[in-house]
N, C-alpha and C positions, 0 to 999 in steps of 0.2 A: 532559607530553602525556597526554591522556585516552585510556583504552582503551575502545573502543566496539565493540559487536557488533550486527550487523543481522540480524534473522530475517525471511526473506521467504517468504510462502506460495507454494508452487510447484506448478503444474499446467499443462503445455503453455504455458510462457512463453518459448519459444525466440525469438520475434520481439522481445520486450521485453528479454530477458536481457542482451544486450550493453550496453544503456543502464543497466539496473539495476546491473551490475557496474562500469561506468565511473564512475557516480555514487558508489555506496556504498563501493567499494573505495578511494576517495581517502582515507577517514578511518576505515574500520572493517573488521573481519573480517565476511565475508558467509556466512551459513548459509542454505541453501535447505531449507525443511521440505517435502520432496517427497512428493507422493501421486499415483501412477498416471499420470505423464506418458507419453504415447505418441509424442511428437515427439522432437526432439533435445535437450531441456532438460537431461537428466542429463549426457550427454556434453559438451555445450557448457559447462555449469556447471563441470565438472571442468577443462576447458581454460582457462576464464577465471579460475580460482582460487577458486571457491566451495567451501565445505564442504557436503556433501550428507547430509542426514538423511532416511532413508527411513521413511515412516509407512505401515504396512500397514493401509489402510482401504478400505472399498468404493469403487468407482469411481463416485461420485455427489457432488453438492453437498449436503452435510448441514451446515447452519449450526451445529448444536450440536457436531458433531464437529470442525469447523474452529475453533470457539471454544475447545474444550478444548485443541487443539494450541497456539493462541495463548497461552492462560492458563498453559501449563506448559513450553513450549519453552525459556524463558529462566531457569527457576528455579535451575539450577545455575551460572549465569553468574558469573564473577569479574571481569567488566568494570566500569568506572566507570559506563557508561551502556549501555543496550540500546535498540534501535529495533525495533519489531515492526510489519511492514507487509504489505499485499498488494503484488503485483508491480507494480501500476500506480500506486503511491503513492511519491512522491519527497520525502523530508524535506529541505528546502532552506533554507540561509542562506549568504550569501557568506563568513561567518566562523563557520560552525556550531561548529567545535571551540572557538573562542574564547568563544562564548556559553556553551557547556556548562562550560568551565573557570571562567567568572566567576560564573555563577548560584549563588544559595544554594538554589534550588529542587531538589526531588527528582523532580518530574514536570513535563514540558513539555506545554502544551496549544497546539499550533500553530494558526495560522489555516489554513483549508481552501479550496482553489481548484480548481474543475473546469476543466481545461484543454482547449482545442479546437484542432483543425486540420482543414482540408479534405483534407489529404493525409497519409498515414502518413510520419513523419519518416525522413529518409535521411541526416542529418548523421553524420559520423564523429566528432563531438565529443559533447557532452552533449545529451540529449534537449531540455533547456530552452534550448539555443542556438537551436533551430529552433521549438519550440512555446513561445511566449511569451505568448500571449493566453488569457485565461480569465475566470472569474467568481468573485466572492466567494461562497463557500458560506454558507448560514445557519450560525450558530454551532453549532447542534446537530449539524451534519454533521462538525465537526472532531473528530478522534480524539486522545485522550491516548496517543500511541504512542512517546514518548521518556521514559525514566525510569531511575532508579538502582536496579538490582536488589538491592543490599544494604540499601537503605532501604525499598523497597516489598515487601510480602509477598504481596499479591494485587492484581490490577488490577480484577477483577470487571466485565469488559466485558459489556454487553448484546449481543444478536445484532446483527451489523453493526459493533460496536465504536464506535458514535457516542456512546454513553454509557458511562461508567466510574465505578466507585465504589471507588477504590484504598484499600488498607489499609496500615498501617505508619506510618513517619515521612513523612507526606504534606505536601509544600509545593508547591503548584501555581503555575506561572508561565504566565499567559495573555498576557503582553505581551513575550515574548522576541524577537519579530520573526521567529521560525522559521515557515516555511510548509510545509504539505503540498501538493505539486503533484499533483493527481489526474489522471494521464494517461489519462483514461477515454474521451475522444471524439477519437480519432486517425484521422479520416476516417470517412465514412458507411459505406463498405464494411467497414472494420475492425469497427465497432460492430455492423452487421447480421450479419456472419459470427460474431462473438463471441457475440452474443445467441442466435443459432440453435444454436450448439454447446452453450452453457451451459444453455439451456432443455432440451436432450435429457438433461442430467445432473441435473436438479433432483430431489432427494429428494421423494417424494410428500407426506410429512408437512410438510416445509418449504414446499412449493408450496401446500398447503392453508392454511397460516398466512399466506401472502402474502410469505414471504421469497424474494427473488430475482424479484419481480414484473417488474422492469425487463427481465429476459431474455425475457419473453413479448411485448415490444413487436413490433408488425408493422413491416414495412419503411416503411410510410407514417408510422407514429408516430415512428420514428427520424428520418426526413427532416423531419418537422414540428418535432421537438425541435431539430434543427440550425437550421432556418429561423427558429424563434422566438428562439433564443438568440444566434446569430451577431451580430446587430446590438447586443447588449448587452455584448459582450466588451470588456475593457480590458486594457492591458498589465500583466501580473503580474510578469514578470522583465525 
C-alpha cells in the first residue's frame, strides 16, 4: 500500500473542508497549511482528522509567499507520494492508489477540468457525486501536483503552479488518467462572494502584476462567464 500525504493550502475553507477531507482522507494523510483563517477552518480541520500546520504570514494573498509554502511544505515527507493542492482542487481517479502503485513515473501531470454547478453542492457523499459537469482545461492549466518526494528535489513551480520545472529523478506521466477536478465554479453566488472577499486580500504588488485578476471580476462578468460556458459543459465524472 502506497503511503500518500496531501498538503492543502488553507484559508477560510470551512465550507469546502468536509469535501476535501472526505476525498483525500480515503487514501492519504491530510495536512492543512493554514494561514490566517478567521472562520471555523482550524477547529473543523481538527475534528475531521487533518493535521494543521500554522504559517505565520501577513493576512493577504501574496502569490510569492504561497508559492514558497508549496515549494517547501513537502520537503521532509517520507511518504511514497505527495499531493500539493489548493482547497478547490480534487485529484481524482477511481483507482488512484492502484495507478500510483503501478506507474514507473515520479511526477504525475493530471488532466485539468474546471467543474461547474448552478448550486453549491449539498451531497453528504463526495463532492463529485453531485458536481459532475465541467470543461477540459487547456493543457497549460494542468498542474504537476502529484510526485514522489524522495525522487524529486524541487518542483520549481511558476506563479499559479500551472508551469513547473521539476528537478531530480524526473519521469513525467501525462497519460495516467488521473484528473484534477477544479471545483471553482460552485454556483454564481459562491463565486461572486469568493471573488469579493479575495479581492479585498490581494497583495498590492501581486495585483499590479495581474496575479489574481479573476478576483476583480464584476458580478456581471461572473454571470457572463457562467452563461458563456454552461452550454459547453460535458460530463467529466
